[in-house]
Backbone as JSON, one array per atom type, in Angstrom:
{
  "sequence": "MIEALWKGLVIGFFLALSVGPVIFTIIKQSIYNGHEGGFAFVSGVWISDIVLVIISNGFTELVKELLEYKKLIGYAGSFFLLGLGIFYLFFKKILPNPNGGGVVVKLGKKDYTQIFLSGFLINTLNPSVIVFWLVNATAFAVSHTLQQRVIIFTTCIIFNMVADSAKVLLAGRLGKKLTVRNISLITRVSGGILIAFAFALLYGIVFLSDKVH",
  "N": [[0.83, -1.22, 0.0], [1.94, 1.25, 0.81], [3.87, 1.56, -1.14], [2.24, 1.86, -3.39], [0.99, 4.28, -2.76], [3.18, 6.04, -2.84], [3.88, 5.86, -5.55], [1.58, 6.91, -6.71], [1.79, 9.54, -5.74], [4.13, 10.39, -7.01], [3.41, 10.32, -9.73], [1.31, 12.16, -9.63], [2.71, 14.45, -8.83], [4.34, 14.87, -11.06], [2.34, 15.35, -12.96], [1.18, 17.67, -11.91], [3.22, 19.51, -12.26], [3.57, 19.62, -14.95], [3.77, 21.43, -17.97], [1.41, 23.11, -19.83], [-1.49, 24.02, -21.85], [-3.51, 24.0, -19.93], [-2.54, 24.83, -17.35], [-1.88, 27.52, -17.76], [-4.35, 28.56, -18.4], [-5.74, 28.09, -16.05], [-4.47, 29.93, -14.35], [-5.1, 32.34, -15.67], [-7.96, 32.33, -15.61], [-8.37, 32.4, -12.84], [-7.2, 34.81, -12.09], [-8.7, 36.67, -13.54], [-11.45, 35.97, -13.13], [-11.54, 35.39, -10.47], [-11.53, 33.3, -7.44], [-13.82, 31.72, -7.75], [-14.26, 31.45, -10.54], [-11.85, 30.22, -11.22], [-11.98, 27.77, -9.79], [-14.22, 26.68, -11.01], [-13.22, 26.18, -13.54], [-11.03, 24.37, -13.07], [-12.49, 22.3, -11.98], [-13.76, 21.22, -14.19], [-11.5, 20.21, -15.49], [-10.66, 18.31, -13.6], [-12.83, 16.48, -13.59], [-12.63, 15.58, -16.2], [-10.11, 14.28, -16.07], [-10.7, 12.26, -14.21], [-12.67, 10.79, -15.57], [-11.15, 9.93, -17.77], [-9.22, 8.39, -16.47], [-10.78, 6.32, -15.37], [-11.85, 5.18, -17.73], [-9.46, 4.46, -19.04], [-8.42, 2.51, -17.34], [-10.5, 0.66, -17.06], [-11.51, 0.21, -19.57], [-9.55, -0.43, -21.6], [-9.18, -1.26, -24.28], [-11.09, 0.26, -25.54], [-10.04, 2.83, -25.25], [-7.74, 2.54, -26.77], [-8.91, 2.25, -29.25], [-9.99, 4.78, -29.47], [-7.65, 6.22, -29.76], [-7.06, 5.66, -32.33], [-8.32, 7.58, -33.62], [-6.76, 9.71, -33.11], [-5.65, 11.88, -34.52], [-7.95, 13.26, -35.37], [-9.09, 13.97, -32.89], [-7.01, 15.53, -31.97], [-7.0, 17.62, -33.87], [-9.5, 18.77, -33.3], [-9.03, 19.61, -30.66], [-6.9, 21.43, -31.06], [-8.07, 23.42, -32.66], [-10.03, 24.27, -30.92], [-8.46, 25.36, -28.84], [-7.23, 27.34, -30.35], [-9.42, 28.96, -31.03], [-10.21, 29.86, -28.44], [-7.86, 31.22, -27.74], [-7.74, 33.29, -29.67], [-10.06, 34.65, -28.97], [-9.45, 35.55, -26.32], [-7.22, 37.1, -26.91], [-8.03, 39.1, -28.73], [-10.76, 39.85, -28.37], [-11.79, 39.71, -25.76], [-13.25, 41.57, -23.22], [-12.15, 43.73, -20.71], [-13.5, 44.94, -17.91], [-13.45, 47.8, -15.89], [-13.89, 48.08, -12.34], [-16.27, 50.2, -11.04], [-16.34, 50.87, -8.38], [-13.81, 50.56, -7.56], [-10.94, 48.42, -6.87], [-10.11, 46.6, -8.84], [-11.38, 44.51, -11.43], [-14.65, 44.13, -12.96], [-16.5, 41.43, -11.91], [-18.85, 39.27, -12.75], [-20.48, 36.46, -12.44], [-22.71, 34.14, -13.65], [-24.92, 31.24, -13.64], [-24.74, 30.29, -16.24], [-22.26, 31.27, -17.03], [-20.52, 29.91, -15.26], [-20.99, 27.31, -16.13], [-20.01, 27.42, -18.77], [-17.3, 27.98, -18.28], [-16.59, 25.7, -16.82], [-17.02, 23.7, -18.8], [-15.12, 24.5, -20.66], [-12.74, 23.91, -19.32], [-13.04, 21.12, -19.11], [-13.07, 20.36, -21.84], [-10.63, 21.38, -22.89], [-8.82, 19.74, -21.58], [-9.71, 17.13, -22.23], [-9.64, 17.03, -25.01], [-7.01, 16.91, -25.62], [-4.64, 15.02, -27.02], [-2.24, 14.1, -25.84], [-2.82, 13.95, -23.14], [-4.67, 11.88, -23.03], [-3.02, 9.79, -23.92], [-1.15, 9.83, -21.84], [-2.62, 8.91, -19.56], [-3.45, 6.42, -20.52], [-1.02, 5.04, -21.0], [0.07, 4.9, -18.41], [-1.96, 3.47, -17.11], [-1.91, 1.06, -18.52], [0.7, 0.18, -18.0], [0.71, -0.18, -15.19], [-1.26, -2.08, -14.96], [-0.12, -4.47, -15.63], [1.64, -5.15, -13.57], [0.44, -4.62, -11.12], [-2.16, -5.02, -8.69], [-5.79, -4.66, -8.83], [-6.69, -3.25, -6.56], [-4.32, -1.95, -5.78], [-3.92, -0.31, -8.0], [-6.15, 1.34, -7.85], [-5.51, 2.77, -5.53], [-3.15, 4.04, -6.41], [-3.99, 5.71, -8.59], [-6.04, 7.17, -7.41], [-4.66, 8.54, -5.4], [-2.96, 10.03, -7.04], [-4.8, 11.69, -8.45], [-5.98, 13.11, -6.32], [-3.73, 14.46, -5.26], [-3.12, 16.07, -7.46], [-5.45, 17.62, -7.56], [-5.23, 19.06, -5.18], [-2.9, 20.52, -5.76], [-3.78, 22.02, -7.99], [-5.79, 23.51, -6.76], [-4.25, 25.09, -5.06], [-2.93, 26.63, -6.97], [-5.09, 28.05, -8.03], [-5.96, 29.55, -5.78], [-3.68, 31.1, -5.18], [-3.31, 32.52, -7.58], [-5.77, 33.83, -7.66], [-5.57, 35.55, -5.44], [-3.48, 37.15, -6.3], [-4.7, 38.36, -8.47], [-6.43, 40.22, -7.27], [-4.76, 42.25, -6.59], [-3.86, 43.38, -8.86], [-3.92, 45.84, -11.49], [-6.48, 47.01, -13.8], [-5.34, 47.35, -16.28], [-3.06, 45.71, -16.14], [-4.28, 43.19, -15.79], [-5.64, 43.03, -18.19], [-3.46, 42.87, -19.92], [-2.34, 40.42, -19.1], [-4.43, 38.71, -19.82], [-4.35, 38.93, -22.61], [-1.79, 37.99, -23.12], [-2.12, 35.39, -22.22], [-3.95, 34.54, -24.14], [-2.3, 34.61, -26.4], [-0.48, 32.59, -25.68], [-2.15, 30.33, -25.65], [-2.79, 30.21, -28.37], [-0.28, 29.64, -29.37], [0.13, 27.07, -28.26], [-1.92, 25.78, -29.61], [-1.01, 25.79, -32.29], [1.33, 24.36, -31.91], [0.32, 21.89, -31.19], [-1.04, 21.26, -33.55], [1.14, 21.1, -35.29], [2.48, 18.89, -34.23], [0.61, 16.92, -34.76], [0.35, 16.93, -37.58], [2.98, 16.62, -38.6], [4.85, 15.24, -36.78], [3.46, 12.91, -35.89], [3.2, 11.42, -38.21], [5.82, 10.7, -38.7], [6.3, 9.0, -36.6], [4.79, 6.82, -37.28]],
  "CA": [[0.0, 0.0, 0.0], [2.83, 2.41, 0.88], [4.47, 1.69, -2.47], [1.21, 2.4, -4.29], [0.82, 5.69, -2.42], [4.33, 6.77, -3.35], [3.79, 5.91, -7.0], [0.53, 7.87, -7.0], [2.32, 10.87, -5.46], [5.11, 10.72, -8.05], [2.66, 10.64, -10.95], [0.59, 13.4, -9.36], [3.7, 15.54, -8.82], [4.7, 15.1, -12.46], [1.17, 15.94, -13.63], [0.98, 19.02, -11.38], [4.28, 20.39, -12.75], [3.6, 19.61, -16.41], [3.42, 22.73, -18.57], [0.5, 22.97, -20.95], [-2.52, 25.06, -21.89], [-4.36, 23.98, -18.74], [-1.99, 25.61, -16.25], [-1.97, 28.95, -18.08], [-5.76, 28.95, -18.34], [-6.07, 28.14, -14.62], [-3.98, 31.21, -13.83], [-5.89, 33.43, -16.27], [-9.32, 32.29, -15.08], [-8.35, 32.77, -11.43], [-6.89, 36.23, -12.0], [-9.8, 37.49, -14.08], [-12.76, 35.63, -12.56], [-11.44, 35.11, -9.04], [-11.5, 31.9, -7.01], [-14.98, 30.99, -8.26], [-14.0, 31.08, -11.93], [-10.73, 29.27, -11.23], [-12.44, 26.45, -9.36], [-15.13, 26.17, -12.04], [-12.38, 25.67, -14.63], [-10.29, 23.16, -12.66], [-13.46, 21.22, -11.78], [-13.9, 20.58, -15.49], [-10.27, 19.45, -15.72], [-10.69, 17.15, -12.69], [-13.82, 15.51, -14.08], [-12.03, 15.0, -17.39], [-9.07, 13.33, -15.65], [-11.34, 11.11, -13.56], [-13.3, 10.0, -16.64], [-10.09, 9.29, -18.56], [-8.6, 7.35, -15.63], [-11.72, 5.18, -15.31], [-11.91, 4.55, -19.05], [-8.16, 3.87, -19.33], [-8.23, 1.32, -16.52], [-11.57, -0.31, -17.22], [-11.84, -0.04, -20.98], [-8.3, -0.18, -22.31], [-9.37, -1.44, -25.72], [-11.86, 1.41, -26.02], [-9.12, 3.96, -25.35], [-6.88, 2.26, -27.92], [-9.7, 2.56, -30.44], [-10.07, 6.24, -29.54], [-6.37, 6.72, -30.25], [-7.08, 5.52, -33.78], [-8.82, 8.89, -34.07], [-5.89, 10.68, -32.43], [-5.53, 13.09, -35.33], [-9.23, 13.99, -35.33], [-9.19, 14.56, -31.56], [-6.0, 16.59, -31.91], [-7.48, 18.76, -34.66], [-10.57, 19.41, -32.54], [-8.41, 20.29, -29.53], [-6.11, 22.58, -31.5], [-8.98, 24.48, -33.11], [-10.67, 24.8, -29.71], [-7.46, 26.23, -28.21], [-7.05, 28.49, -31.24], [-10.58, 29.83, -30.85], [-10.09, 30.5, -27.14], [-6.74, 32.16, -27.78], [-8.15, 34.47, -30.46], [-11.04, 35.39, -28.18], [-8.76, 36.25, -25.23], [-6.25, 38.06, -27.45], [-8.6, 40.22, -29.48], [-12.15, 40.2, -28.13], [-12.18, 39.72, -24.34], [-13.35, 42.91, -22.65], [-11.82, 43.84, -19.29], [-14.27, 46.08, -17.42], [-13.02, 48.27, -14.57], [-14.9, 48.17, -11.29], [-16.48, 51.61, -10.7], [-16.11, 51.04, -6.94], [-12.41, 50.27, -7.27], [-10.62, 47.04, -6.5], [-9.86, 45.68, -9.95], [-12.31, 44.41, -12.55], [-16.0, 43.68, -12.67], [-16.65, 39.98, -12.06], [-20.23, 38.84, -12.55], [-20.62, 35.12, -12.98], [-23.98, 33.46, -13.44], [-24.88, 29.79, -13.87], [-24.29, 30.07, -17.62], [-20.82, 31.52, -17.06], [-19.86, 28.79, -14.58], [-21.1, 26.14, -17.01], [-19.09, 27.62, -19.89], [-15.93, 27.85, -17.76], [-16.43, 24.28, -16.5], [-16.91, 22.97, -20.05], [-13.84, 24.83, -21.3], [-11.74, 23.1, -18.63], [-13.25, 19.72, -19.49], [-12.73, 20.15, -23.24], [-9.2, 21.6, -23.09], [-8.11, 18.57, -21.08], [-10.14, 15.91, -22.91], [-9.28, 17.08, -26.44], [-5.55, 16.91, -25.74], [-4.23, 13.61, -27.19], [-1.16, 13.74, -24.92], [-3.44, 13.61, -21.86], [-5.23, 10.53, -23.21], [-1.88, 8.87, -23.97], [-0.56, 9.8, -20.5], [-3.4, 8.03, -18.69], [-3.46, 5.06, -21.07], [0.3, 4.45, -20.78], [0.2, 4.57, -16.99], [-2.93, 2.41, -16.78], [-1.43, -0.19, -19.12], [1.91, -0.22, -17.3], [0.39, -0.66, -13.84], [-2.14, -3.24, -15.06], [0.72, -5.65, -15.77], [2.38, -5.5, -12.35], [-0.26, -4.22, -9.89], [-3.54, -5.5, -8.53], [-6.81, -3.63, -8.97], [-6.67, -2.43, -5.35], [-3.14, -1.09, -5.84], [-4.14, 0.7, -9.04], [-7.12, 2.3, -7.3], [-4.75, 3.63, -4.61], [-2.21, 4.85, -7.19], [-4.65, 6.76, -9.37], [-6.77, 8.04, -6.48], [-3.64, 9.42, -4.8], [-2.52, 10.95, -8.09], [-5.86, 12.67, -8.71], [-6.12, 13.97, -5.13], [-2.56, 15.33, -5.23], [-3.28, 17.05, -8.52], [-6.52, 18.53, -7.16], [-4.66, 19.96, -4.17], [-1.99, 21.42, -6.46], [-4.59, 22.95, -8.79], [-6.47, 24.41, -5.82], [-3.24, 26.05, -4.63], [-2.72, 27.55, -8.1], [-6.27, 28.92, -8.11], [-5.96, 30.47, -4.64], [-2.57, 32.04, -5.32], [-3.6, 33.4, -8.71], [-6.91, 34.67, -7.27], [-5.05, 36.62, -4.57], [-2.69, 38.04, -7.15], [-5.62, 39.13, -9.3], [-7.01, 41.32, -6.5], [-3.76, 43.31, -6.43], [-3.48, 43.88, -10.18], [-4.76, 46.87, -12.11], [-7.22, 46.58, -14.98], [-4.37, 47.31, -17.4], [-2.23, 44.5, -15.98], [-5.12, 42.03, -16.04], [-5.88, 43.01, -19.63], [-2.23, 42.39, -20.53], [-2.23, 38.98, -18.79], [-5.44, 38.04, -20.63], [-3.87, 38.87, -23.98], [-0.64, 37.07, -23.14], [-2.7, 34.05, -22.11], [-4.5, 34.23, -25.46], [-1.17, 34.3, -27.28], [0.06, 31.29, -25.28], [-3.08, 29.3, -26.12], [-2.63, 30.12, -29.82], [0.99, 28.94, -29.58], [-0.11, 25.66, -27.97], [-2.76, 25.24, -30.68], [-0.16, 25.53, -33.45], [2.26, 23.29, -31.54], [-0.45, 20.64, -31.27], [-1.26, 21.0, -34.97], [2.43, 20.68, -35.85], [2.72, 17.53, -33.77], [-0.33, 16.01, -35.44], [0.59, 16.9, -39.02], [4.33, 16.21, -38.97], [5.5, 14.27, -35.9], [2.74, 11.64, -35.83], [3.5, 10.67, -39.41], [7.17, 10.16, -38.57], [6.22, 7.89, -35.67], [4.24, 5.67, -38.01]],
  "C": [[0.86, 1.26, 0.0], [3.47, 2.66, -0.48], [3.49, 2.3, -3.46], [0.98, 3.88, -4.04], [1.95, 6.54, -2.99], [4.27, 6.91, -4.87], [2.71, 6.9, -7.44], [1.0, 9.3, -6.8], [3.29, 11.32, -6.55], [4.41, 11.11, -9.35], [1.91, 11.97, -10.79], [1.51, 14.61, -9.39], [4.1, 15.89, -10.25], [3.57, 15.8, -13.2], [0.97, 17.39, -13.2], [2.0, 20.0, -11.95], [4.34, 20.46, -14.27], [3.09, 20.94, -16.96], [2.56, 22.49, -19.8], [-0.54, 24.06, -20.92], [-3.37, 25.13, -20.63], [-3.84, 24.91, -17.65], [-2.09, 27.11, -16.51], [-3.42, 29.43, -18.01], [-6.26, 28.98, -16.9], [-5.7, 29.49, -14.04], [-4.82, 32.36, -14.36], [-7.29, 33.49, -15.7], [-9.35, 32.8, -13.63], [-8.07, 34.25, -11.24], [-8.08, 37.07, -12.44], [-11.13, 37.23, -13.37], [-12.7, 35.25, -11.09], [-11.44, 33.62, -8.74], [-12.64, 31.09, -7.64], [-14.75, 30.52, -9.7], [-12.89, 30.05, -12.04], [-11.17, 27.87, -10.85], [-13.43, 25.84, -10.34], [-14.33, 25.53, -13.17], [-11.69, 24.36, -14.22], [-11.25, 22.0, -12.36], [-13.69, 20.47, -13.08], [-12.7, 19.71, -15.83], [-10.27, 18.18, -14.87], [-11.64, 16.07, -13.19], [-13.28, 14.81, -15.33], [-10.99, 13.95, -17.02], [-9.68, 12.07, -15.04], [-11.98, 10.19, -14.59], [-12.24, 9.24, -17.44], [-9.39, 8.19, -17.78], [-9.49, 6.11, -15.58], [-11.75, 4.43, -16.63], [-10.6, 3.83, -19.36], [-7.93, 2.57, -18.57], [-9.28, 0.25, -16.79], [-11.87, -0.69, -18.65], [-10.63, 0.29, -21.86], [-8.46, -0.27, -23.82], [-10.13, -0.27, -26.33], [-10.95, 2.62, -26.21], [-8.18, 3.76, -26.55], [-7.61, 2.56, -29.22], [-9.85, 4.06, -30.61], [-8.79, 6.84, -30.11], [-6.22, 6.52, -31.75], [-7.56, 6.83, -34.41], [-8.02, 10.02, -33.42], [-5.78, 11.99, -33.2], [-6.8, 13.93, -35.26], [-9.41, 14.69, -33.99], [-8.21, 15.72, -31.43], [-6.42, 17.83, -32.69], [-8.57, 19.52, -33.89], [-10.0, 20.2, -31.37], [-7.65, 21.53, -29.95], [-6.99, 23.73, -31.95], [-9.74, 25.1, -31.93], [-9.72, 25.76, -28.99], [-7.26, 27.5, -29.04], [-8.19, 29.48, -31.08], [-10.55, 30.58, -29.53], [-9.0, 31.57, -27.14], [-7.09, 33.43, -28.53], [-9.13, 35.32, -29.67], [-10.35, 36.2, -27.08], [-7.83, 37.34, -25.76], [-6.89, 39.29, -28.05], [-9.97, 40.7, -29.01], [-12.56, 40.29, -26.66], [-12.12, 41.13, -23.79], [-13.04, 42.87, -21.16], [-12.48, 45.1, -18.76], [-13.78, 46.51, -16.04], [-14.18, 48.34, -13.59], [-15.07, 49.63, -10.87], [-16.24, 51.89, -9.22], [-14.66, 50.8, -6.55], [-12.2, 48.8, -7.01], [-10.54, 46.09, -7.67], [-10.93, 45.69, -11.01], [-13.69, 43.96, -12.07], [-16.09, 42.18, -12.92], [-18.09, 39.62, -11.71], [-20.43, 37.5, -13.23], [-21.98, 34.54, -12.62], [-23.82, 31.98, -13.71], [-24.34, 29.47, -15.27], [-22.79, 30.24, -17.72], [-20.05, 30.37, -16.41], [-19.86, 27.54, -15.45], [-20.12, 26.24, -18.16], [-17.64, 27.44, -19.45], [-15.62, 26.4, -17.45], [-16.2, 23.47, -17.77], [-15.59, 23.26, -20.76], [-12.71, 24.04, -20.65], [-11.82, 21.64, -19.04], [-12.75, 19.46, -20.91], [-11.24, 20.35, -23.51], [-8.41, 20.37, -22.67], [-8.43, 17.32, -21.9], [-9.69, 15.86, -24.37], [-7.78, 17.19, -26.66], [-5.08, 15.45, -25.84], [-3.15, 13.18, -26.21], [-1.7, 13.36, -23.55], [-4.0, 12.2, -21.92], [-4.11, 9.5, -23.19], [-1.26, 8.71, -22.58], [-1.3, 8.82, -19.6], [-3.39, 6.6, -19.2], [-2.14, 4.35, -20.8], [0.46, 4.02, -19.32], [-0.74, 3.44, -16.59], [-2.45, 1.07, -17.3], [-0.21, -0.73, -18.36], [1.6, -0.83, -15.94], [-0.51, -1.91, -13.88], [-1.34, -4.54, -15.11], [1.28, -6.12, -14.43], [1.66, -5.17, -11.04], [-1.68, -4.76, -9.89], [-4.51, -4.34, -8.72], [-6.81, -2.69, -7.78], [-5.49, -1.46, -5.36], [-3.32, 0.02, -6.86], [-5.14, 1.77, -8.59], [-6.4, 3.28, -6.38], [-3.84, 4.58, -5.39], [-2.92, 6.02, -7.87], [-5.49, 7.69, -8.49], [-5.81, 9.04, -5.83], [-3.18, 10.47, -5.79], [-3.54, 12.06, -8.32], [-6.0, 13.64, -7.53], [-4.95, 14.95, -5.04], [-2.69, 16.45, -6.27], [-4.37, 18.07, -8.2], [-6.03, 19.54, -6.13], [-3.74, 20.99, -4.83], [-2.75, 22.45, -7.28], [-5.3, 23.96, -7.91], [-5.51, 25.49, -5.33], [-2.98, 27.09, -5.72], [-3.87, 28.55, -8.2], [-6.24, 29.97, -7.0], [-4.87, 31.52, -4.76], [-2.82, 33.03, -6.45], [-4.76, 34.33, -8.4], [-6.48, 35.82, -6.37], [-4.26, 37.64, -5.36], [-3.6, 38.94, -7.97], [-6.21, 40.33, -8.59], [-6.06, 42.51, -6.4], [-3.36, 43.94, -7.76], [-4.43, 44.95, -10.67], [-5.48, 46.29, -13.32], [-6.28, 46.43, -16.18], [-3.52, 46.05, -17.33], [-3.02, 43.23, -16.28], [-5.42, 41.89, -17.53], [-4.66, 42.47, -20.37], [-2.07, 40.88, -20.32], [-3.22, 38.18, -19.64], [-4.97, 37.87, -22.06], [-2.66, 37.95, -24.12], [-1.12, 35.63, -23.07], [-3.29, 33.61, -23.45], [-3.4, 33.85, -26.44], [-0.57, 32.94, -26.98], [-0.84, 30.16, -25.77], [-2.98, 29.11, -27.63], [-1.34, 29.36, -30.14], [0.84, 27.44, -29.33], [-0.95, 25.02, -29.07], [-1.92, 24.9, -31.9], [0.85, 24.42, -33.16], [1.58, 21.93, -31.63], [-0.69, 20.26, -32.73], [0.03, 20.49, -35.64], [2.73, 19.23, -35.49], [1.84, 16.52, -34.5], [0.04, 15.83, -36.91], [1.94, 16.28, -39.37], [4.89, 15.07, -38.11], [4.81, 12.92, -35.88], [3.0, 10.79, -37.06], [4.87, 10.01, -39.35], [7.18, 8.96, -37.64], [5.74, 6.63, -36.37], [5.15, 5.3, -39.18]]
}
């Protein structure tokens, strides 16, 4: 059991430190929309990870079949990232709070749902995330019992949730101290980063995947 816990912590630590579109969007959402927006976004990411973990461990063949459509999933993910990036870079309006204290943040149920879905889709439509969970699930299935795998992946997910929560809280605090101009700049930089990730994903799909095969 101790060994399984340690392995779960190691995977969770690696996942928490991995650099991708998710971490930058967590920071942006938390700075602009506060803790509520940040947690709405990471909740979508968490649900996506949990679904992928369950499918990878219980339906390995199904995941392998999904990877046959790796290019299609990658194209969908890259265009989704590209659309988000363009929106944040050119169209997102940053409204100053007339009472002071940063920007106007008004989130309704529709907004929370959209933020949640964006987190879910950014994570789910990333082929590297699917491969990450499938590789780990396949590797542990050979040498670990079901109980051990449950401990490993549960520990990993919990560790990652704690790490994401820390990112949200820290970024949310930072957002309260930033001016509207600074937040607007961060939003546009975040948009540029998402566009860069979209093109990087497209490049990997079009050129690198063909070389692998």
